[in-house]
Backbone as CSV, one residue per row, in Angstrom:
resi,resn,N_x,N_y,N_z,CA_x,CA_y,CA_z,C_x,C_y,C_z
1,MET,-21.778,-1.138,36.907,-20.820,-1.416,35.839,-19.423,-1.092,36.380
2,THR,-18.526,-1.985,36.187,-17.184,-1.764,36.699,-16.377,-0.897,35.745
3,LYS,-15.254,-0.485,36.229,-14.372,0.376,35.438,-13.872,-0.329,34.178
4,GLY,-13.605,-1.621,34.284,-13.129,-2.385,33.135,-14.152,-2.467,32.018
5,PHE,-15.418,-2.722,32.389,-16.476,-2.763,31.375,-16.657,-1.402,30.718
6,PHE,-16.605,-0.356,31.522,-16.753,0.993,30.977,-15.651,1.296,29.965
7,LEU,-14.418,0.986,30.314,-13.311,1.232,29.389,-13.426,0.377,28.133
8,PHE,-13.896,-0.848,28.289,-14.082,-1.711,27.128,-15.118,-1.126,26.178
9,PHE,-16.247,-0.673,26.711,-17.291,-0.117,25.849,-16.865,1.198,25.211
10,VAL,-16.101,2.016,25.932,-15.575,3.250,25.332,-14.635,2.903,24.187
11,PHE,-13.766,1.937,24.392,-12.862,1.502,23.332,-13.635,0.955,22.143
12,LEU,-14.669,0.160,22.399,-15.477,-0.418,21.332,-16.186,0.662,20.521
13,ILE,-16.724,1.662,21.190,-17.401,2.759,20.486,-16.402,3.552,19.655
14,LEU,-15.243,3.849,20.209,-14.223,4.582,19.449,-13.730,3.774,18.256
15,TYR,-13.577,2.493,18.436,-13.129,1.612,17.356,-14.147,1.584,16.223
16,CYS,-15.418,1.465,16.574,-16.474,1.465,15.549,-16.575,2.823,14.867
17,ALA,-16.438,3.905,15.627,-16.489,5.241,15.034,-15.333,5.447,14.060
18,PHE,-14.169,4.953,14.402,-13.029,5.056,13.497,-13.286,4.281,12.210
19,GLY,-13.894,3.109,12.325,-14.221,2.320,11.138,-15.223,3.018,10.245
20,VAL,-16.254,3.620,10.842,-17.261,4.345,10.050,-16.627,5.555,9.383
21,PHE,-15.798,6.281,10.116,-15.136,7.456,9.546,-14.211,7.063,8.396
22,SER,-13.466,5.982,8.570,-12.558,5.536,7.508,-13.329,5.094,6.278
23,ARG,-14.448,4.448,6.479,-15.253,3.988,5.343,-15.844,5.167,4.582
24,ARG,-16.312,6.164,5.291,-16.879,7.340,4.619,-15.804,8.121,3.879
25,LYS,-14.604,8.110,4.408,-13.506,8.809,3.745,-13.122,8.104,2.448
26,LYS,-13.240,6.783,2.421,-12.874,5.998,1.241,-14.060,5.774,0.305
27,GLU,-15.148,6.476,0.502,-16.345,6.301,-0.332,-16.007,6.563,-1.792
28,GLY,-16.512,5.714,-2.651,-16.250,5.874,-4.074,-15.047,5.088,-4.558
29,THR,-14.311,4.473,-3.650,-13.171,3.650,-4.056,-13.521,2.183,-3.831
30,LEU,-12.709,1.326,-4.322,-12.903,-0.110,-4.116,-12.143,-0.540,-2.869
31,PHE,-12.519,0.042,-1.739,-11.781,-0.147,-0.500,-11.727,-1.618,-0.083
32,LEU,-12.872,-2.282,-0.024,-12.882,-3.675,0.437,-12.179,-4.602,-0.538
33,ARG,-12.358,-4.360,-1.815,-11.688,-5.218,-2.792,-10.171,-5.049,-2.686
34,ASN,-9.710,-3.820,-2.559,-8.271,-3.592,-2.413,-7.752,-4.155,-1.094
35,TYR,-8.576,-4.112,-0.055,-8.151,-4.626,1.241,-7.994,-6.143,1.207
36,PHE,-9.002,-6.848,0.722,-8.952,-8.307,0.747,-8.001,-8.879,-0.292
37,LEU,-7.751,-8.184,-1.358,-6.820,-8.669,-2.375,-5.438,-8.046,-2.237
38,ALA,-5.228,-7.249,-1.208,-3.954,-6.580,-0.953,-3.517,-5.757,-2.154
39,ASN,-4.503,-5.150,-2.804,-4.265,-4.281,-3.960,-3.493,-5.012,-5.059
40,ASN,-3.712,-6.328,-5.149,-3.054,-7.194,-6.141,-1.533,-7.078,-6.085
41,GLY,-0.992,-6.931,-4.892,0.439,-6.738,-4.748,1.181,-7.909,-4.131
42,LEU,0.513,-9.036,-3.915,1.183,-10.174,-3.297,1.613,-11.170,-4.361
43,ASN,2.828,-11.665,-4.209,3.313,-12.648,-5.177,2.901,-14.061,-4.757
44,PHE,3.297,-15.036,-5.548,2.874,-16.418,-5.326,3.385,-16.965,-3.997
45,LEU,4.628,-16.667,-3.637,5.206,-17.201,-2.410,4.448,-16.703,-1.182
46,VAL,4.142,-15.431,-1.156,3.423,-14.871,-0.009,2.031,-15.481,0.100
47,MET,1.352,-15.617,-1.031,0.015,-16.209,-1.003,0.062,-17.671,-0.564
48,ALA,1.081,-18.407,-0.995,1.219,-19.802,-0.576,1.451,-19.891,0.932
49,LEU,2.261,-18.994,1.478,2.502,-18.989,2.919,1.251,-18.607,3.700
50,VAL,0.468,-17.684,3.179,-0.780,-17.288,3.838,-1.760,-18.454,3.879
51,VAL,-1.898,-19.147,2.766,-2.817,-20.288,2.714,-2.333,-21.403,3.641
52,ALA,-1.033,-21.673,3.650,-0.497,-22.728,4.512,-0.679,-22.383,5.990
53,SER,-0.426,-21.142,6.365,-0.590,-20.762,7.770,-2.051,-20.803,8.191
54,SER,-2.953,-20.445,7.300,-4.385,-20.541,7.616,-4.796,-21.988,7.824
55,TYR,-4.287,-22.872,6.990,-4.612,-24.299,7.118,-4.073,-24.866,8.428
56,VAL,-2.832,-24.543,8.760,-2.232,-25.064,9.988,-2.967,-24.523,11.208
57,SER,-3.327,-23.259,11.174,-4.047,-22.665,12.294,-5.405,-23.317,12.483
58,ALA,-6.138,-23.482,11.399,-7.466,-24.092,11.506,-7.374,-25.541,11.955
59,SER,-6.417,-26.275,11.426,-6.314,-27.684,11.811,-5.893,-27.833,13.267
60,SER,-5.070,-26.923,13.775,-4.687,-27.023,15.179,-5.848,-26.667,16.101
61,PHE,-6.675,-25.714,15.711,-7.833,-25.372,16.538,-8.898,-26.462,16.504
62,ILE,-9.006,-27.164,15.393,-10.028,-28.202,15.281,-9.534,-29.528,15.839
63,SER,-8.311,-29.921,15.473,-7.840,-31.244,15.877,-7.189,-31.259,17.253
64,GLY,-6.731,-30.127,17.745,-6.081,-30.100,19.053,-6.980,-30.549,20.194
65,PRO,-8.133,-29.928,20.367,-9.018,-30.372,21.452,-9.514,-31.804,21.287
66,SER,-9.735,-32.233,20.051,-10.198,-33.610,19.862,-9.095,-34.610,20.195
67,ALA,-7.845,-34.259,19.918,-6.741,-35.151,20.282,-6.594,-35.240,21.795
68,VAL,-6.777,-34.123,22.487,-6.719,-34.151,23.950,-7.865,-34.988,24.500
69,TYR,-9.037,-34.864,23.917,-10.186,-35.647,24.383,-9.967,-37.141,24.159
70,ARG,-9.403,-37.474,23.012,-9.255,-38.895,22.677,-8.075,-39.553,23.390
71,TYR,-6.920,-38.874,23.411,-5.706,-39.497,23.940,-5.324,-39.014,25.336
72,GLY,-5.901,-37.943,25.774,-5.577,-37.410,27.085,-4.492,-36.348,26.995
73,LEU,-4.408,-35.558,28.025,-3.460,-34.453,28.036,-2.015,-34.936,28.098
74,SER,-1.766,-36.062,28.726,-0.393,-36.565,28.837,0.182,-36.929,27.472
75,PHE,-0.647,-37.416,26.562,-0.181,-37.743,25.216,0.275,-36.480,24.482
76,ILE,-0.460,-35.399,24.643,-0.113,-34.139,23.986,1.164,-33.563,24.594
77,ILE,1.284,-33.616,25.913,2.498,-33.108,26.561,3.704,-33.929,26.127
78,PHE,3.556,-35.235,26.025,4.638,-36.099,25.553,5.030,-35.735,24.121
79,GLY,4.067,-35.449,23.282,4.354,-35.041,21.908,5.066,-33.706,21.835
80,GLN,4.773,-32.810,22.772,5.433,-31.508,22.781,6.895,-31.622,23.200
81,LEU,7.247,-32.646,23.927,8.636,-32.815,24.345,9.563,-33.037,23.159
82,PHE,9.057,-33.604,22.075,9.889,-33.810,20.892,10.180,-32.496,20.176
83,LYS,9.315,-31.518,20.342,9.539,-30.208,19.722,10.499,-29.346,20.524
84,LEU,10.640,-29.637,21.796,11.397,-28.773,22.686,12.834,-28.514,22.240
85,PRO,13.631,-29.517,21.838,15.010,-29.218,21.414,15.083,-28.322,20.177
86,TYR,14.066,-28.360,19.334,14.098,-27.553,18.117,13.656,-26.118,18.352
87,GLN,13.046,-25.841,19.489,12.577,-24.496,19.787,13.633,-23.649,20.463
88,VAL,14.693,-24.253,20.930,15.727,-23.505,21.661,16.649,-22.785,20.738
């Protein structure tokens, strides 16, 4: 086992132990419900932005590789050139 794998597994064990400890500390509360609903503290604008960013992320992961497969990598690179002036 290399040093990198060893450090990864140590990190993974510590990460899981921290999660178990945090869960036991929050026992008796609605921890997961408060976590996923952000303790009912998000307004409409924030929720709309979260949903929009999730949609854009999913569509880029799904449609990106299929567009490269169908049109080729040069088509995608050509399309990225139109974005370049707006990114500066």
